[in-house]
C-alpha positions as CSV (number, residue, x, y, z in Angstrom):
1,X,-1.4,4.7,6.3
2,X,-4.4,6.7,4.1
3,X,-3.0,5.4,0.5
4,X,-2.6,1.9,1.9
5,X,-6.5,1.9,2.8
6,X,-7.2,3.6,-0.5
7,X,-5.5,1.0,-2.5
8,X,-7.8,-1.6,-0.1
9,X,-11.0,-0.2,-1.6
10,X,-10.0,0.1,-4.6
11,X,-8.8,-3.5,-5.4
12,X,-11.8,-5.2,-6.7
13,X,-10.3,-8.4,-4.9
14,X,-11.7,-7.0,-1.6
15,X,-15.4,-6.4,-2.9
16,X,-15.3,-10.1,-4.2
17,X,-14.5,-11.3,-0.8
18,X,-17.2,-9.0,1.0
19,X,-19.5,-10.2,-2.0
20,X,-18.5,-14.0,-1.2
21,X,-19.1,-13.3,2.6
22,X,-22.5,-11.7,2.4
23,X,-23.6,-14.3,0.2
24,X,-23.1,-17.3,2.7
25,X,-24.2,-14.8,5.5
26,X,-27.4,-14.7,3.2
27,X,-27.6,-18.8,2.1
28,X,-26.9,-19.2,6.5
29,X,-30.2,-17.1,7.3
30,X,-32.0,-18.8,4.5
31,X,-31.6,-22.1,6.2
32,X,-33.0,-23.3,9.6
33,X,-32.1,-21.1,13.0
34,X,-31.0,-23.6,14.6
35,X,-27.8,-24.4,12.7
36,X,-26.8,-28.1,13.0
37,X,-30.1,-28.7,15.5
38,X,-32.2,-29.4,12.8
39,X,-32.8,-32.4,10.1
40,X,-34.7,-32.3,7.2
41,X,-36.4,-35.2,6.9
42,X,-39.0,-37.1,4.8
43,X,-42.9,-36.9,4.8
44,X,-43.1,-40.9,5.5
45,X,-40.4,-40.4,8.0
46,X,-42.3,-38.1,9.5
47,X,-45.4,-40.1,10.0
48,X,-43.3,-43.1,11.1
49,X,-42.0,-40.8,13.7
50,X,-45.5,-39.8,14.7
51,X,-47.0,-42.7,15.2
52,X,-44.0,-44.3,17.5
53,X,-44.7,-41.3,19.8
54,X,-41.4,-39.6,18.9
55,X,-42.6,-36.4,18.0
56,X,-43.1,-33.9,21.2
57,X,-45.2,-31.4,19.4
58,X,-44.8,-29.7,15.1
59,X,-46.9,-27.1,13.4
60,X,-48.1,-26.6,9.9
61,X,-48.2,-23.5,7.1
62,X,-48.8,-23.0,3.7
63,X,-45.9,-23.0,1.7
64,X,-46.6,-22.3,-2.3
65,X,-48.5,-25.7,-3.3
66,X,-47.4,-27.7,0.0
67,X,-47.7,-27.8,3.4
68,X,-43.9,-27.2,6.0
69,X,-44.4,-29.4,8.5
70,X,-41.7,-28.0,11.6
71,X,-41.4,-29.4,15.0
72,X,-39.1,-31.0,17.4
73,X,-38.6,-34.5,19.2
74,X,-39.6,-35.5,22.7
75,X,-35.7,-36.8,22.8
76,X,-33.0,-36.1,20.5
77,X,-32.4,-38.1,17.8
78,X,-29.0,-38.8,15.5
79,X,-28.5,-37.2,12.1
80,X,-26.1,-37.8,9.4
81,X,-24.1,-34.3,8.6
82,X,-24.9,-35.1,4.6
83,X,-28.4,-33.6,5.4
84,X,-27.8,-30.8,3.5
85,X,-30.2,-28.5,5.7
86,X,-27.5,-28.9,8.4
87,X,-24.8,-26.0,8.2
88,X,-21.4,-27.5,10.3
89,X,-17.8,-26.7,10.2
90,X,-15.7,-29.2,11.7
91,X,-18.8,-31.2,13.4
92,X,-18.2,-35.2,13.8
93,X,-19.9,-37.3,11.4
94,X,-22.9,-37.7,13.2
95,X,-24.8,-35.8,15.9
96,X,-27.9,-35.1,17.9
97,X,-30.5,-33.0,16.6
98,X,-34.1,-31.8,18.4
99,X,-36.1,-30.2,15.5
100,X,-36.9,-31.8,12.1
101,X,-38.3,-30.3,9.5
102,X,-41.1,-31.9,6.1
103,X,-43.5,-30.9,3.7
104,X,-46.5,-32.6,2.5
105,X,-48.7,-32.4,-0.1
106,X,-52.4,-30.3,0.2
107,X,-54.5,-33.9,-0.5
108,X,-57.0,-35.0,1.6
109,X,-55.3,-38.2,2.4
110,X,-51.9,-36.9,3.5
111,X,-54.2,-34.5,5.8
112,X,-56.1,-37.0,7.5
113,X,-53.1,-39.3,8.0
114,X,-51.2,-36.6,9.6
115,X,-54.4,-35.9,12.2
116,X,-54.9,-39.3,13.1
117,X,-51.4,-40.1,13.8
118,X,-51.7,-37.1,15.6
119,X,-54.3,-37.8,17.7
120,X,-53.8,-41.3,18.7
121,X,-50.0,-40.1,19.9
122,X,-51.7,-37.3,21.3
123,X,-49.1,-34.7,20.0
124,X,-49.7,-30.9,19.8
125,X,-50.6,-29.8,16.6
126,X,-50.3,-25.8,15.4
127,X,-51.5,-23.7,12.4
128,X,-49.5,-21.3,10.9
129,X,-50.8,-18.7,8.5
130,X,-49.1,-18.5,4.7
131,X,-45.6,-16.6,4.2
132,X,-46.4,-13.7,2.2
133,X,-42.9,-12.8,1.7
134,X,-41.4,-16.3,0.3
135,X,-41.1,-15.2,-3.4
136,X,-39.1,-12.3,-2.4
137,X,-36.9,-14.2,0.1
138,X,-36.4,-16.5,-3.3
139,X,-35.3,-13.7,-5.2
140,X,-32.8,-12.6,-2.1
141,X,-31.2,-15.7,-1.7
142,X,-30.6,-17.0,-5.3
143,X,-30.7,-14.5,-7.9
144,X,-29.5,-11.7,-5.7
145,X,-26.2,-13.1,-5.1
146,X,-25.6,-13.7,-8.9
147,X,-26.1,-10.2,-9.5
148,X,-23.7,-9.0,-7.2
149,X,-21.2,-11.9,-9.1
150,X,-21.7,-10.7,-12.7
151,X,-21.5,-7.0,-11.2
152,X,-18.3,-7.3,-9.3
153,X,-16.5,-9.2,-12.2
154,X,-17.7,-6.7,-14.6
155,X,-16.0,-4.2,-12.4
156,X,-13.1,-6.1,-12.2
157,X,-12.6,-6.7,-15.6
158,X,-13.5,-3.2,-16.4
159,X,-10.6,-1.9,-14.4
160,X,-8.0,-4.2,-15.6
161,X,-8.5,-3.1,-19.0
162,X,-7.7,0.3,-17.9
163,X,-4.6,-0.3,-16.5
164,X,-5.2,0.1,-13.0
165,X,-5.7,-1.4,-9.6
166,X,-3.5,-3.8,-10.2
167,X,-5.0,-5.6,-13.3
168,X,-3.7,-8.8,-15.0
169,X,-4.4,-6.0,-18.4
170,X,-2.0,-3.5,-17.2
171,X,0.8,-5.3,-19.3
172,X,-0.9,-3.6,-22.3
173,X,0.2,0.0,-21.1
174,X,2.5,2.1,-21.4
175,X,5.4,3.1,-18.8
176,X,6.2,6.5,-19.7
177,X,6.5,9.2,-17.7
178,X,4.3,12.7,-18.9
179,X,6.1,15.4,-17.2
180,X,4.0,18.5,-16.8
181,X,5.4,21.5,-19.3
182,X,5.2,23.4,-16.1
183,X,7.4,21.3,-14.0
184,X,9.6,21.2,-16.8
185,X,12.4,23.8,-15.8
186,X,15.7,22.7,-18.0
187,X,16.6,25.5,-21.1
188,X,18.9,25.4,-23.6
189,X,20.9,27.7,-21.0
190,X,21.6,24.7,-19.1
191,X,22.9,22.8,-21.8
192,X,26.5,24.2,-22.0
193,X,29.4,22.8,-24.5
194,X,27.1,21.8,-27.1
195,X,26.1,24.8,-28.8
196,X,26.5,22.9,-32.5
197,X,23.6,20.4,-30.9
198,X,21.6,23.0,-29.8
199,X,21.0,24.9,-33.5
200,X,20.0,21.5,-34.5
201,X,17.3,21.1,-32.2
202,X,15.9,25.0,-32.2
203,X,14.3,23.7,-35.8
204,X,12.1,21.3,-33.7
205,X,11.5,23.8,-31.2
206,X,10.2,26.2,-33.4
207,X,7.8,24.1,-35.2
208,X,6.2,22.9,-32.2
209,X,5.8,27.0,-31.3
210,X,4.5,27.8,-34.7
211,X,4.1,24.9,-37.2
212,X,2.4,27.2,-39.6
213,X,5.4,29.0,-40.1
214,X,6.8,25.6,-41.8
215,X,2.9,24.4,-42.7
216,X,2.7,28.0,-44.7
217,X,5.9,27.2,-46.9
218,X,5.2,23.3,-47.7
219,X,8.0,22.1,-45.1
220,X,7.7,19.5,-42.7
221,X,9.9,19.0,-39.7
222,X,11.6,16.0,-38.7
223,X,9.4,13.3,-37.2
224,X,11.9,12.0,-35.8
225,X,15.7,12.8,-34.0
226,X,18.5,10.2,-33.1
227,X,20.3,11.4,-30.5
228,X,23.9,9.6,-30.8
229,X,26.7,9.7,-28.4
230,X,28.7,8.1,-25.4
231,X,27.4,8.1,-22.1
232,X,27.3,11.1,-20.2
233,X,27.2,13.8,-22.7
234,X,24.1,14.8,-22.3
235,X,21.7,13.3,-24.7
236,X,18.8,13.4,-22.3
237,X,19.5,16.9,-20.9
238,X,19.3,18.2,-24.4
239,X,15.8,16.2,-25.1
240,X,14.5,17.8,-21.8
241,X,15.9,21.4,-22.8
242,X,13.6,20.9,-26.4
243,X,10.6,20.6,-24.3
244,X,11.0,22.9,-21.9
245,X,11.4,25.6,-24.7
246,X,8.8,24.5,-26.5
247,X,6.3,24.5,-23.3
248,X,4.8,20.8,-24.7
249,X,4.0,18.0,-22.4
250,X,7.6,15.3,-22.0
251,X,7.1,11.7,-22.0
252,X,10.1,9.9,-20.7
253,X,10.3,5.9,-21.8
254,X,13.8,3.6,-22.0
255,X,13.7,0.8,-24.6
256,X,13.6,-1.6,-22.1
257,X,10.2,-0.9,-20.8
258,X,8.7,-2.0,-24.2
259,X,9.8,-5.5,-24.1
260,X,8.3,-8.2,-22.0
261,X,7.8,-11.9,-21.2
262,X,4.4,-12.1,-22.6
263,X,4.3,-11.5,-26.9
264,X,2.3,-8.3,-28.2
265,X,2.9,-6.5,-24.7
266,X,5.7,-4.1,-26.3
267,X,3.6,-3.3,-29.3
268,X,0.7,-2.4,-27.6
269,X,2.2,-0.7,-25.5
270,X,4.0,1.5,-28.3
271,X,0.2,2.3,-29.8
272,X,-0.4,3.2,-26.0
273,X,2.3,5.9,-25.9
274,X,2.1,7.2,-29.2
275,X,-2.2,7.3,-28.2
276,X,-0.7,9.7,-24.9
277,X,1.4,11.8,-26.5
278,X,-1.3,12.6,-29.9
279,X,-4.1,13.2,-27.1
280,X,-1.9,15.7,-25.8
281,X,-0.4,17.4,-28.6
282,X,2.0,18.7,-29.7
283,X,3.9,16.7,-27.0
284,X,7.7,15.3,-27.3
285,X,7.9,11.4,-26.6
286,X,11.9,10.7,-25.9
287,X,13.3,6.9,-26.0
288,X,16.3,6.4,-24.1
289,X,18.5,3.8,-25.1
290,X,16.8,3.1,-28.5
291,X,19.2,-0.2,-29.1
292,X,17.4,-2.2,-26.7
293,X,14.7,-2.5,-29.1
294,X,15.4,-1.0,-32.6
295,X,18.5,-3.5,-33.1
296,X,18.1,-4.9,-36.5
297,X,15.6,-7.5,-37.1
298,X,16.7,-10.7,-38.2
299,X,19.1,-11.5,-35.9
300,X,17.0,-13.3,-33.3
301,X,16.1,-17.0,-34.0
302,X,12.7,-16.7,-31.8
303,X,11.3,-16.3,-28.1
304,X,12.3,-12.7,-26.8
305,X,14.1,-12.0,-30.3
306,X,10.0,-12.3,-31.9
307,X,8.7,-10.0,-29.5
308,X,11.6,-7.6,-30.1
309,X,11.1,-7.5,-33.7
310,X,6.9,-7.5,-33.4
311,X,7.9,-3.9,-30.9
312,X,9.8,-2.7,-33.6
313,X,7.1,-3.5,-36.4
314,X,4.5,-1.5,-34.5
315,X,6.9,1.8,-33.9
316,X,8.3,2.1,-37.4
317,X,4.4,2.0,-38.2
318,X,3.8,4.5,-35.3
319,X,6.6,6.8,-36.7
320,X,5.5,6.8,-40.1
321,X,1.8,7.0,-38.9
322,X,1.8,10.7,-38.2
323,X,2.5,13.7,-39.7
324,X,4.4,16.7,-38.8
325,X,0.8,18.6,-38.2
326,X,-0.1,16.2,-35.7
327,X,2.6,18.0,-33.2
328,X,4.3,14.9,-32.0
329,X,8.1,14.6,-32.1
330,X,10.1,11.2,-31.3
331,X,13.8,12.1,-30.0
332,X,15.7,8.7,-29.0
333,X,19.1,8.4,-27.8
334,X,21.1,5.8,-27.7
335,X,25.3,4.9,-28.2
336,X,25.6,2.3,-30.1
337,X,23.6,3.7,-33.6
338,X,25.3,1.0,-36.0
339,X,23.1,-1.9,-34.3
340,X,19.8,0.0,-35.0
341,X,17.5,-1.3,-38.1
342,X,17.7,0.4,-41.6
343,X,14.2,1.0,-41.4
344,X,14.2,3.3,-38.6
345,X,17.1,5.5,-39.4
346,X,15.4,6.1,-43.0
347,X,13.8,9.7,-43.6
348,X,10.7,9.8,-42.5
349,X,11.3,8.3,-39.2
350,X,14.7,9.9,-37.8
351,X,15.4,12.0,-40.5
352,X,18.0,14.0,-38.2
353,X,20.4,12.9,-36.8
354,X,22.7,14.4,-33.9
355,X,26.5,13.2,-33.0
356,X,26.4,14.6,-29.1
357,X,30.2,13.8,-29.1
358,X,32.8,14.5,-26.2
359,X,33.0,18.2,-25.6
360,X,36.1,20.3,-26.6
361,X,38.2,22.8,-24.1
362,X,35.6,25.4,-25.0
363,X,32.8,22.8,-24.4
364,X,34.7,21.6,-21.1
365,X,34.7,25.5,-19.1
366,X,31.4,26.1,-20.0
367,X,29.9,23.0,-18.7
368,X,32.0,23.6,-15.4
369,X,30.8,27.0,-15.5
370,X,27.3,25.9,-15.3
371,X,28.3,23.4,-12.4
372,X,30.2,25.6,-10.6
373,X,26.7,27.8,-10.4
374,X,25.8,27.6,-6.1
375,X,29.9,26.3,-5.3
376,X,31.8,28.9,-3.9
377,X,35.1,29.0,-5.5
378,X,38.1,30.3,-4.2
379,X,39.4,33.5,-6.4
380,X,42.9,31.4,-7.5
381,X,40.7,28.9,-9.0
382,X,41.2,28.8,-13.2
383,X,38.2,26.6,-14.7
384,X,39.9,27.1,-18.2
385,X,43.5,25.4,-16.6
386,X,40.8,22.7,-15.4
387,X,39.4,22.3,-18.6
388,X,42.8,21.8,-20.6
389,X,43.7,19.0,-17.6
390,X,40.1,17.1,-18.3
391,X,40.8,15.8,-22.0
392,X,37.8,13.5,-22.3
393,X,36.2,14.4,-19.8
394,X,32.4,14.0,-20.4
395,X,29.4,16.5,-18.8
396,X,28.5,13.8,-16.3
397,X,32.5,13.3,-15.5
398,X,33.1,17.3,-15.2
399,X,29.6,17.5,-12.7
400,X,31.2,14.8,-10.6
401,X,34.8,16.5,-10.6
402,X,33.2,19.8,-8.8
403,X,30.5,17.8,-6.6
404,X,33.9,15.9,-5.6
405,X,35.9,19.3,-5.1
406,X,33.1,20.7,-2.9
407,X,32.9,17.2,-0.7
408,X,36.5,17.7,-0.2
409,X,36.6,21.1,1.0
410,X,33.6,20.1,3.3
411,X,36.2,17.6,4.5
412,X,38.4,19.8,5.3
413,X,36.1,22.3,7.0
414,X,36.8,25.3,4.4
415,X,34.8,28.1,2.9
416,X,35.9,27.9,-0.7
417,X,36.9,25.4,-3.1
418,X,40.0,25.7,-4.1
419,X,42.9,24.8,-6.6
420,X,43.9,21.3,-3.8
421,X,40.5,20.7,-4.0
422,X,39.8,20.5,-7.3
423,X,43.2,18.6,-8.6
424,X,42.6,16.0,-5.8
425,X,38.8,15.5,-7.0
426,X,40.4,15.0,-10.6
427,X,42.7,12.3,-9.7
428,X,39.7,10.7,-7.4
429,X,37.3,10.9,-10.8
430,X,40.2,9.2,-13.2
431,X,41.6,6.4,-11.0
432,X,39.6,6.6,-7.6
433,X,40.2,7.6,-3.7
434,X,44.4,7.5,-2.8
435,X,44.8,4.5,-0.3
436,X,47.3,6.5,1.5
437,X,47.1,3.5,4.7
438,X,47.8,1.0,2.1
439,X,51.1,-1.0,3.5
440,X,53.7,-1.0,0.9
441,X,56.9,-2.4,1.4
442,X,59.8,-0.5,0.2
443,X,61.2,-2.5,-2.8
444,X,57.7,-2.4,-4.4
445,X,58.0,1.1,-3.5
446,X,61.2,1.9,-5.1
447,X,60.1,-0.3,-8.0
448,X,56.6,1.5,-8.5
449,X,58.7,5.3,-8.0
450,X,60.9,4.2,-10.9
451,X,58.5,3.0,-13.1
452,X,56.7,5.9,-12.7
453,X,59.7,8.1,-13.4
454,X,60.1,5.8,-16.6
455,X,57.1,7.1,-18.1
456,X,57.8,10.5,-16.9
457,X,61.2,10.9,-18.5
458,X,59.7,9.7,-21.9
459,X,56.6,11.8,-21.5
460,X,59.4,14.8,-21.1
461,X,61.5,13.7,-23.7
462,X,58.5,13.8,-26.1
463,X,56.8,15.7,-25.7
464,X,55.9,17.0,-29.2
465,X,51.8,16.4,-28.8
466,X,51.4,15.2,-24.9
467,X,53.0,16.7,-21.9
468,X,53.6,15.6,-18.1
469,X,50.8,16.8,-16.0
470,X,51.4,14.8,-13.3
471,X,53.1,11.6,-11.6
472,X,52.4,10.1,-8.0
473,X,53.2,6.5,-6.5
474,X,50.1,6.9,-3.7
475,X,47.9,3.5,-5.0
476,X,44.4,4.7,-6.0
477,X,42.2,2.0,-7.4
478,X,44.1,-1.1,-8.9
479,X,46.9,0.8,-9.9
480,X,50.0,1.4,-7.2
481,X,50.8,4.7,-9.0
482,X,50.5,6.6,-12.0
483,X,51.6,9.1,-14.7
484,X,49.2,11.8,-16.5
485,X,49.9,12.7,-19.9
486,X,47.7,15.1,-21.7
487,X,47.7,16.7,-24.9
488,X,48.7,20.1,-25.7
489,X,45.8,20.8,-27.5
490,X,42.3,19.0,-28.2
491,X,43.1,16.7,-31.4
492,X,40.6,14.9,-33.4
493,X,42.9,13.0,-35.5
494,X,45.5,10.7,-34.4
495,X,49.2,11.0,-36.3
496,X,51.9,7.6,-36.5
497,X,54.0,9.9,-35.1
498,X,51.8,11.0,-31.6
499,X,50.7,7.2,-31.8
500,X,54.5,5.8,-31.6
501,X,54.9,8.4,-29.0
502,X,52.4,7.4,-27.2
503,X,53.6,3.8,-27.0
504,X,56.7,4.4,-26.3
505,X,55.8,6.2,-23.5
506,X,53.7,3.3,-22.0
507,X,56.8,0.9,-22.5
508,X,59.2,3.6,-20.2
509,X,57.4,1.9,-17.2
510,X,58.7,-1.8,-17.6
511,X,62.0,-0.6,-19.7
512,X,62.9,1.3,-16.1
513,X,62.5,-1.3,-14.2
514,X,64.9,-3.7,-16.9
515,X,67.3,-0.6,-16.5
516,X,67.5,0.0,-12.6
517,X,66.6,-3.3,-11.4
518,X,67.3,-6.2,-14.2
519,X,64.1,-7.7,-13.7
520,X,60.6,-7.6,-14.3
521,X,57.2,-7.0,-12.6
522,X,53.3,-7.3,-13.5
523,X,52.8,-3.7,-12.6
524,X,52.9,-3.4,-16.5
525,X,50.5,-5.2,-17.4
526,X,47.9,-2.2,-18.1
527,X,50.6,-0.4,-19.8
528,X,51.1,-3.2,-22.6
529,X,47.3,-3.5,-23.1
530,X,46.6,-0.2,-24.0
531,X,49.8,-0.2,-25.9
532,X,48.2,-3.0,-27.7
533,X,45.1,-1.7,-28.6
534,X,47.4,1.7,-30.0
535,X,49.3,-0.2,-31.8
536,X,46.5,-2.9,-32.9
537,X,44.3,-0.1,-34.3
538,X,47.1,1.0,-36.5
539,X,47.3,-1.7,-38.2
540,X,44.1,-3.0,-38.7
541,X,42.0,0.4,-38.6
542,X,44.7,3.2,-39.9
543,X,46.3,1.5,-42.2
544,X,49.9,2.4,-41.0
545,X,51.3,-0.7,-41.3
546,X,53.7,-0.9,-44.7
547,X,53.0,-4.8,-45.1
548,X,49.3,-4.8,-44.4
549,X,48.8,-1.3,-46.4
550,X,46.1,1.1,-46.8
551,X,43.3,-1.9,-46.0
552,X,40.7,-2.1,-42.6
553,X,40.7,-5.3,-41.5
554,X,38.5,-4.3,-38.4
555,X,36.3,-2.0,-37.7
556,X,35.5,-0.1,-34.3
557,X,32.1,-1.1,-33.4
558,X,32.7,-4.7,-35.0
559,X,31.1,-7.2,-32.0
560,X,34.2,-8.1,-30.2
561,X,33.1,-12.0,-30.8
562,X,32.5,-11.6,-34.5
563,X,33.9,-13.5,-37.0
564,X,36.7,-11.9,-38.6
565,X,37.0,-10.9,-42.1
566,X,40.5,-11.9,-42.8
567,X,42.2,-14.8,-43.7
568,X,44.4,-16.8,-41.0
569,X,47.9,-15.5,-43.0
570,X,46.7,-11.8,-42.4
571,X,46.4,-12.9,-38.5
572,X,49.6,-13.7,-38.3
573,X,50.9,-10.8,-40.5
574,X,48.7,-9.0,-38.3
575,X,50.4,-10.0,-34.8
576,X,53.7,-9.8,-36.2
577,X,52.8,-6.2,-37.1
578,X,51.8,-5.4,-33.6
579,X,54.9,-7.1,-32.3
580,X,57.1,-5.2,-34.5
581,X,55.6,-1.6,-33.6
582,X,55.3,-2.6,-29.7
583,X,59.4,-3.8,-29.8
584,X,59.9,-0.5,-31.7
585,X,58.4,2.0,-28.7
586,X,59.9,0.0,-26.1
587,X,63.5,0.3,-28.0
588,X,62.8,4.0,-28.0
589,X,61.9,3.9,-24.5
590,X,65.3,2.3,-23.4
591,X,67.3,4.9,-24.9
592,X,65.9,7.6,-23.8
593,X,65.6,6.6,-20.3
594,X,69.4,5.3,-20.6
595,X,70.6,8.7,-22.2
596,X,68.7,10.4,-19.0
597,X,69.7,8.4,-15.8
598,X,70.8,11.3,-13.9
599,X,67.3,12.8,-14.6
600,X,65.5,9.6,-14.1
601,X,67.5,9.1,-11.0
602,X,66.2,12.4,-9.2
603,X,62.9,12.2,-10.4
604,X,62.2,8.8,-8.9
605,X,64.0,9.6,-5.7
606,X,61.6,13.1,-5.4
607,X,59.2,10.9,-5.6
608,X,59.8,8.3,-3.1
609,X,60.2,11.7,-1.2
610,X,57.4,13.9,-2.0
611,X,54.9,10.7,-3.4
612,X,53.3,13.4,-5.7
613,X,55.1,15.9,-8.4
614,X,52.8,18.1,-10.6
615,X,54.1,19.2,-13.5
616,X,55.6,22.5,-12.1
617,X,57.9,20.1,-9.6
618,X,58.3,17.6,-12.5
619,X,59.6,20.4,-15.2
620,X,61.9,22.0,-12.1
621,X,63.1,18.6,-11.5
622,X,63.9,17.4,-15.2
623,X,65.7,20.8,-15.5
624,X,67.6,21.7,-12.3
625,X,67.3,18.4,-9.8
626,X,65.7,20.9,-7.7
627,X,62.5,20.9,-6.4
628,X,60.6,24.8,-6.8
629,X,60.6,26.6,-3.6
630,X,57.2,27.6,-4.0
631,X,54.7,25.5,-1.4
632,X,51.2,24.9,-1.5
633,X,48.7,25.8,1.4
634,X,47.4,22.3,1.5
635,X,49.6,19.0,-0.2
636,X,47.8,17.8,-3.3
637,X,46.6,14.8,-2.0
638,X,43.3,14.5,0.1
639,X,44.7,14.6,4.2
640,X,42.7,12.5,6.6
641,X,40.2,14.8,8.8
642,X,42.4,14.8,11.7
643,X,45.5,15.6,9.8
644,X,43.5,18.6,8.1
645,X,42.0,19.9,11.5
646,X,45.4,19.7,13.0
647,X,46.9,21.5,9.8
648,X,44.3,24.0,10.1
649,X,44.7,24.8,13.9
650,X,48.5,25.1,13.3
651,X,47.7,27.8,10.9
652,X,45.5,29.7,13.1
653,X,48.1,29.4,16.0
654,X,50.7,30.9,13.7
655,X,48.2,33.7,12.6
656,X,47.3,34.1,16.4
657,X,51.1,34.5,17.4
658,X,51.8,36.9,14.4
659,X,48.5,39.0,15.5
660,X,50.1,39.0,18.9
661,X,54.1,40.3,17.6
662,X,52.2,42.7,15.7
663,X,50.3,44.3,18.4
664,X,53.1,44.0,20.9
665,X,55.3,46.1,18.3
666,X,52.5,48.9,17.7
667,X,52.4,49.0,21.6
668,X,56.1,49.5,22.1
669,X,55.9,52.1,19.5
670,X,53.2,54.0,20.7
671,X,55.1,53.9,24.1
672,X,58.3,55.1,22.4
673,X,56.3,57.9,20.9
674,X,54.9,59.2,23.9
675,X,58.2,59.1,25.7
676,X,59.6,61.1,22.5
677,X,56.4,63.7,23.6
678,X,57.6,63.9,27.0
679,X,61.3,64.9,26.5
680,X,60.1,67.2,24.3
681,X,57.4,68.9,26.6
682,X,60.5,69.2,29.6
683,X,62.5,71.1,27.0
684,X,60.8,73.5,26.0
685,X,59.7,74.3,30.2
């Protein structure tokens, strides 16, 4: 409530309304007090009314160079509202008035005529002293309102120019959010899995802390640092860590905040942002998603694109205009560095480019350790194993994984986060929550089980680069089931053999349906999509086709609807090669499944029975045809609250019974020992 009042009294509109009300009151008071009952008449009309004995009484008062006459009629007279002296609102066009006012000149003829008419009609006449405050009243009524209006309009425009109070000029002000250096608690120790990236930014921190160390050697710090990488890799966190380590103000803004519908607003915001940063120098400006404003110029045809290009031009001027001694460093983040303007990424603006990629296994383990702080993990939780099972995960994915595991542990009423919760959380992050209550008919369930068993068999045979980690037929998200194939180790390069094995593994599901049921279903559509993408990349990007040779026909960063850079004949050849590669993978999958029909049937039957199989169970079924003997404490899939509660109660009852039986055995042993002691005493006696 307090904030609302403050906002109201800070508003210029509030004061303008008050001023207009005061002006209205002054004008109302300056008129006749008998609002709606007084008529302003001409002097000739007054003399005529006086002669016709319509006037009851009147008074004469000197006022400047004239006599002001006010009086009262004997009976109410009709008057029109067009009279300027009346002040009525919503009244009829004509009304009755009982008072009048007029003025006559200060000459003997006029005064004599009034006296004669008053004597003849026997009308009472009185004289009032001259008004001593008429000049000040005129000043108050006419000049003071003008002064008030000028003052309030000046206040409103001045306030708008500062961008406060909701003024119209606030569009030109930057939306940057300055963060106080004391409030920024992020340090390099909070950023895990990015050791090389942190080393690149250490010099920036050193310069902000001790600029003389570099300036004395004639060195200048990079004006800008461009952080490029996929979403969730920690680009913003790195920028905050630099500001936190350097203990300097941190200005954060998004690239889209610069551009508005009004031309010139973005450029004005850029100027305002750099002015604020220079005043707080040394400081850091962080621009997130800079590709929103930094795209290559000339791609637009007017409209908003012109505004964006003006904003980019101003950004180029500001970045190249200051020297390293000013202590303002720009850090920008984007996942589309290929679309940025060349003038923006040249040395002198963004001198240093840091690729913040997906972490490797060592980095993932370090990230997991950071996010595991404050979360009670069970003793048998192996973060290194989780890091192995999560290739391609970024920092945001790993943080979400541990958070989901903590939520599952709370749902299961556990005090510690165990391997079962982490395993389920991993599946939830990859494919979404399980739909255990989803109704699936038996035929579809058999189809899905044989489909996933087909992926599993091919993956087990072609395991040079990838191993089968898990397979399930429990629906998750849009998938009726899925098999997780993980690389044995982190790979930076994709060999032709590895690519062909991946395609064969993807074709294993449809191949199993053809062999077992002699039919085809729509469940393999996503498999085909992935296989086609890999095959097309082999042909058009990696040069793995003998017919097309070692040429790159498509770029991984190419726009989806960009014009192809090859002829129609080459396009037809590309399609032919993609189809050939997929057909080879299909044939390889068919051969493997036909040679391992027994193992395929065992795994499919186990999926129908257990729904989910982990790596240990899959290998045991493949080699021995039987499930391993060890059972886990909780099922691998998330149970409902009632099932979890029932399972816990069952375990507690079993534990209580075990304690009771042990107590009974101890009591019996104690009785037996006491009985033997009594026998010994009797023998001695």
